[in-house]
C-alpha positions as CSV (number, residue, x, y, z in Angstrom):
1,W,91.8,-17.0,8.8
2,D,88.3,-15.5,9.2
3,Q,88.4,-11.7,10.0
4,G,85.6,-10.3,9.1
5,E,87.0,-8.7,6.3
6,N,85.1,-8.3,3.0
7,K,82.1,-10.4,4.5
8,W,78.6,-9.5,4.3
9,S,75.5,-11.3,5.0
10,P,71.8,-10.8,3.2
11,T,69.1,-9.6,5.6
12,L,65.7,-9.6,4.8
13,S,63.5,-6.5,6.6
14,L,60.0,-6.7,6.5
15,E,57.5,-3.9,8.1
16,L,55.1,-5.8,10.7
17,P,51.7,-3.8,10.7
18,V,52.1,-4.3,14.5
19,L,51.0,-0.3,15.3
20,N,48.6,0.5,11.8
21,H,46.5,-2.4,12.0
22,N,45.0,-1.3,9.0
23,Q,42.7,1.4,10.3
24,G,42.3,2.8,6.9
25,P,40.6,0.1,5.3
26,I,38.7,-0.7,8.5
27,A,37.7,2.5,9.1
28,E,36.3,3.1,5.4
29,A,34.3,-0.4,6.0
30,E,32.9,0.8,8.7
31,A,31.6,3.8,7.2
32,R,30.4,2.1,4.5
33,R,28.6,0.0,6.2
34,E,27.3,2.8,8.6
35,E,25.8,4.6,5.5
36,A,24.2,1.6,4.0
37,A,22.5,0.9,7.5
38,A,21.1,4.6,7.3
39,Q,20.1,3.8,3.9
40,L,18.4,1.0,4.7
41,L,16.7,2.7,8.0
42,A,15.4,5.6,5.6
43,L,14.0,2.7,2.6
44,Q,12.3,0.8,5.6
45,A,10.5,3.9,7.3
46,K,9.5,5.1,3.8
47,V,7.9,1.3,2.7
48,I,6.2,1.6,6.3
49,A,4.7,4.9,5.6
50,E,3.6,4.1,2.0
51,I,1.7,1.0,4.0
52,D,0.3,2.8,6.7
53,R,-0.8,5.4,3.8
54,A,-2.6,2.5,2.0
55,A,-4.3,0.7,4.7
56,A,-5.5,3.8,5.6
57,A,-6.9,4.7,2.3
58,Q,-8.0,0.8,1.9
59,S,-10.3,1.3,5.6
60,T,-11.6,4.5,4.7
61,T,-13.0,3.5,0.9
62,A,-14.7,0.6,3.3
63,E,-16.3,2.7,5.5
64,Q,-17.4,5.0,2.8
65,L,-18.7,1.9,0.4
66,K,-20.4,0.2,3.4
67,M,-22.7,3.6,4.5
68,L,-22.7,4.0,0.1
69,R,-23.9,0.9,-0.2
70,Q,-27.1,1.6,2.9
71,V,-27.8,4.6,1.3
72,H,-28.7,3.0,-2.3
73,Q,-30.8,0.2,-1.0
74,A,-32.7,2.9,1.0
75,S,-33.3,4.8,-2.1
76,S,-33.8,2.0,-4.0
77,E,-36.8,0.6,-1.5
78,Q,-38.0,4.7,-2.2
79,L,-38.1,4.2,-5.8
80,R,-40.2,1.2,-5.4
81,L,-42.8,2.6,-2.6
82,V,-42.7,5.7,-5.1
83,Q,-43.8,3.7,-8.0
84,G,-46.3,2.1,-6.3
85,R,-47.5,5.2,-5.1
86,L,-47.8,6.3,-8.7
87,A,-49.2,3.4,-9.8
88,V,-52.7,4.5,-7.2
89,G,-52.1,8.1,-8.6
90,A,-50.8,9.3,-4.7
91,V,-47.7,11.1,-6.4
92,D,-46.8,12.8,-9.7
93,Q,-44.6,11.9,-12.4
94,L,-41.9,14.5,-11.3
95,E,-41.6,12.8,-7.7
96,F,-40.9,9.3,-9.3
97,Q,-38.6,10.9,-11.5
98,N,-36.7,12.1,-8.5
99,A,-36.5,9.1,-6.6
100,K,-34.9,7.2,-10.0
101,L,-32.6,9.9,-10.2
102,E,-31.7,9.5,-6.6
103,V,-31.2,5.9,-7.2
104,G,-28.5,6.6,-9.9
105,V,-26.7,8.9,-8.5
106,S,-26.2,6.7,-5.5
107,A,-24.9,3.7,-7.7
108,L,-22.8,6.0,-9.4
109,A,-21.2,7.2,-5.5
110,V,-21.1,3.2,-4.9
111,L,-19.4,2.8,-8.5
112,D,-16.9,5.9,-7.5
113,V,-15.9,4.2,-4.1
114,E,-15.5,0.8,-5.5
115,A,-13.1,2.2,-7.7
116,K,-11.2,4.0,-5.3
117,S,-11.1,0.8,-3.3
118,S,-9.5,-0.9,-6.2
119,L,-7.2,1.4,-6.2
120,A,-6.4,1.6,-2.7
121,A,-6.4,-2.3,-2.8
122,A,-3.7,-2.0,-5.7
123,Q,-1.5,0.7,-3.5
124,L,-1.6,-1.8,-0.5
125,E,-0.4,-4.7,-2.6
126,N,2.2,-2.6,-4.5
127,A,3.5,-1.6,-0.8
128,L,3.4,-4.8,0.1
129,Q,4.7,-6.4,-2.9
130,I,2.4,-9.5,-2.7
131,R,-0.9,-10.4,-4.5
132,L,-3.9,-9.9,-2.0
133,R,-7.0,-11.8,-3.0
134,G,-10.7,-10.4,-2.0
135,L,-8.7,-7.2,-0.6
136,S,-10.7,-4.7,-2.8
137,V,-14.3,-4.2,-1.0
138,A,-15.6,-4.5,-4.5
139,E,-14.0,-7.7,-4.8
140,Q,-15.5,-8.9,-1.9
141,Q,-18.7,-7.7,-3.0
142,R,-18.8,-9.5,-6.2
143,G,-17.6,-12.6,-4.5
144,T,-20.8,-12.7,-2.4
145,Q,-22.5,-11.8,-5.1
146,D,-21.2,-14.9,-7.5
147,R,-21.8,-17.0,-4.8
148,K,-25.5,-16.0,-4.4
149,D,-26.0,-16.5,-8.1
């Protein structure tokens, strides 16, 4: 009775990705990951260089400020001595005014380097992205002066 005439059977076929294994999307993802890693390394190198520059500037200004404060202290002491000599007539007014000028010049130099120190501290804070209290040499000096008063 059933001879196979006019018979049909429904079949379902799928393409199994046995050989493909989604290589295209995987390769794209790997390329994006490698690009992101390269960008991260470049950014990391930039940040480290910025931190190194700011730290070097901070160190340099600290050394300059220490030296200039010593110069200012010495010129202030010299002014005191010249003032005493002026009182007894051992020096003239010109030498006294020159000593006062030296004190003013050294004070101005100290202020200039304090400003540079504050700028270097701000650059270091910016590079590190954190607030560093007392980093500026000028802040440290002012803090010790406040404690003395």
